[in-house]
N, C-alpha and C positions, 0 to 999 in steps of 0.2 A: 252467780253469773254464769250465763250459759252462752255457748258459741256455736256458729254453724260450720260445716265443712267447706262452704265457700269462703267464709271469712277466714278460716285457717289457711287455706290455700292463697288467699291474696295477702295476708299478713307476711307469709314467707316469702312469696314472689317480691313483694314490695321491699323488704329486707334485702334480699339477695340484690336486686336492682340498684339499691342503695350502697351496697358494698358492707352492709353490716353483719359481722360474724356472730353476733348474739342478739337475740330478742329482747325487748324491754320485758321487765316482769309483769306487765300488764298484758303485752302481746302474747308471751309465753303461756299464761294462765287462759287467753282466748283459744289458743291453739289446742291446749290440753282439754279445756272445758268442751269443745266440740266433739272430743273422743271419749267423753263420760267421766272425766276426772273432777270430782267436786272441788271447788276453789272459793275464797272468800268473796263476799260481796264488796265490790269496790268501785269507784269512778276516779276517773282522770280530772285534773283541774290545772289552769294554767297560773292561777294566783291565789291569793288568801281569800278572796270572795267567792270564788269557785269551790276551794275547798270547803268553806263554810257552809255553801249549798249543799255540796256532796255530803257533808257530815249529817245535815239536817236529814237528809233522805235515809242514811244507814242507820242513824241513831247512835248517841254517844254511850260509851267511851269508843274512840276510835284510834287507828294507827295511821299515821302520815308518813309516806316514803318518797324519796326521789325516784323519778322514772324516767329512763332514757335508754336507748339500745347501748349495747356495750358497757353496761353499768352492772358490773358483777358481784361487786363487793361493797354494798351500801351501808352494811352496819360498820364496816372499819372506816369508811368515808364519812361518818356521822350523819348519814342521810336516812336514818329511821328513828322515828319519835313514836313511843308506844304510850297508851292508856291515857291518851287526851281526853280529858272529862268534860270539857265545855268550849264553847267557842273562842274565849279568851286564851285559853292553852293552844288551841289550834292555830290561831292566828299568830302567836309567838312563835309556835314550831315552824309554820309556813315562812316566816321571815328568815329563821336560820337555814332552812333548807334551800330556799331559793338562793341565797347568798353563796351556796357552796356547789350548786348545780351546774354541769356543763352546758354550753350554748345548746339551744333546742331542746332542754330537759324540762320536764313537768313535775307535776304532784300526783301522788297517788293516794287516795283516801280510801281506808280500808277497814272492814269490821274487825272489832278485837275479839278473835276468837280465843278463848281460855280454855285451857285443859292441861293436865300434868304429863300426859302420855304422848310422844312425839315419835313419829317413824318417818321413814324416807322412802321415796320411789325413784328410780333412776333408769336410763337407758345409755348404754355406749354400742357405737357401730363397730364391731370387730371386723378387720379386713378379710379375716377368714371365714368367720362363723356367722356374720351379719349381726342384726341387731340383738342385744342382751340386756334382758330386764332384770332389775335389782329391787328387792324389798328388804327394809330390815330397819334396826334400831334407828331412829335420827334425832334431830336436836344437837345439843352442844356435845355428845358423847359419840356420835357417829364415827368420826375419826378414830377416836381412842379405843374403842369396844370393837368396831368392825363385825357388828353381828347383823350380816345380811347373808342372803340366798340369790341365786342367780338362776336364769331361764333364758333359752333361747326363744325368739319369737317364732309364730304367733303363741300368745299366752291366752289361754281361755280362762274363764271366771273359775271353773272347777279346778284348773291348776293353781290360779292365784290362791285359792284357799288352802290348798296343800303347801305352798310357799310359806304361808303364815305360821303353819306348825313346825316349821323347820328351824326358825330363828330361836336362839337360846333364850331370848326374851318374850317367848310366846305367851307366856302367863299373864303378860301384862293386856294381853288383847281380850282376856275373861274379866268377870267382876274383880275388881281390886281395890282393896282397902277403902271401901265404899264408894268407888267409883262404878259405873255401870258398864257392862260388856260392850266391846266395841262392836259397832255394826259391821261385821264380817263380810257380809254381802256387798255392802256399798264400798268397803276397802278392796273387796275382789275386782268390783268394776272398776274401781281406781286403776288398779295394777293392770288389768286388762286393756284399759283405755290408754295408759301408757305404751303398752304393745301395739295398739292399733294406731297410734299416732305415728310409731315408729315404721310401721309397714307402710301406711298411708303416705308418707312424706320421706322419701329417701333424702331429700335435702336436710333432714335433721341428723347430725352427727351425734348429739349428746342430749340428754334430757336430766335435770335435776330438781326434784321436787323435795324441798327438806326446809322445815318440817311438815309432816302431815300431823296435824293436831288431833285427837280423839276429843272432841268438844261435847257440849251439851247433849244428854241422850245417847251418847255413844257414836255420834255422827262424826266421820272423818272430813277434815277440811284442808287443802292445801293452802298453807299461809304464805309460803314463797315458792318460786318456781323460776328455773332458767333453761331456756331452749338455746344450744349453740348449733350453728348452721355449719355444714361442710365448706371448705375452703374452694371447691372446685365448681 
């Protein structure tokens, strides 16, 4: 999925006009993709029929998620179904999710990106120093291990490459237990892309991209993302 800068600006403006504090996952990824962050192939759907059509385009297996603004904890709310192998499984999952979604919510059909190595990208806007970009170990161990590095924006691709070498788990970016080396250049573009989004859109208070999975062939892909807007 790719996005344009005009689309990113429109998404943010519409969200602020509607009083939303966070963008939906789909809109968050649209904004980030416009700045070069690689994200999963995915489509929105209103119902099970639309989800089935989207899954055919993407190819099974797929992930199905609830999608709505201000929906930050989808897993805890039971709004994520992974590894759906066929249309029957997809329709069953769609029925479960639609029964739990808030009014106005929809479905997000997403490619099933697989990989054992997970990283995170982030941004927080500090009142004194401005936007600060984070890279580190992601997934379920992110909070426990806190293996991250920080840079002030703007972050170039060259600086992003140096950030990768500074985490304790840097060895995971190389060939590891039969897995190919991560595409470091693509990952550097993603880190620089988060920086560019922060600089281009002062309305963004926080960015959380976790996990970024190192998928087939070493390509990094953002599986989940959340953009939080400023309150003013």
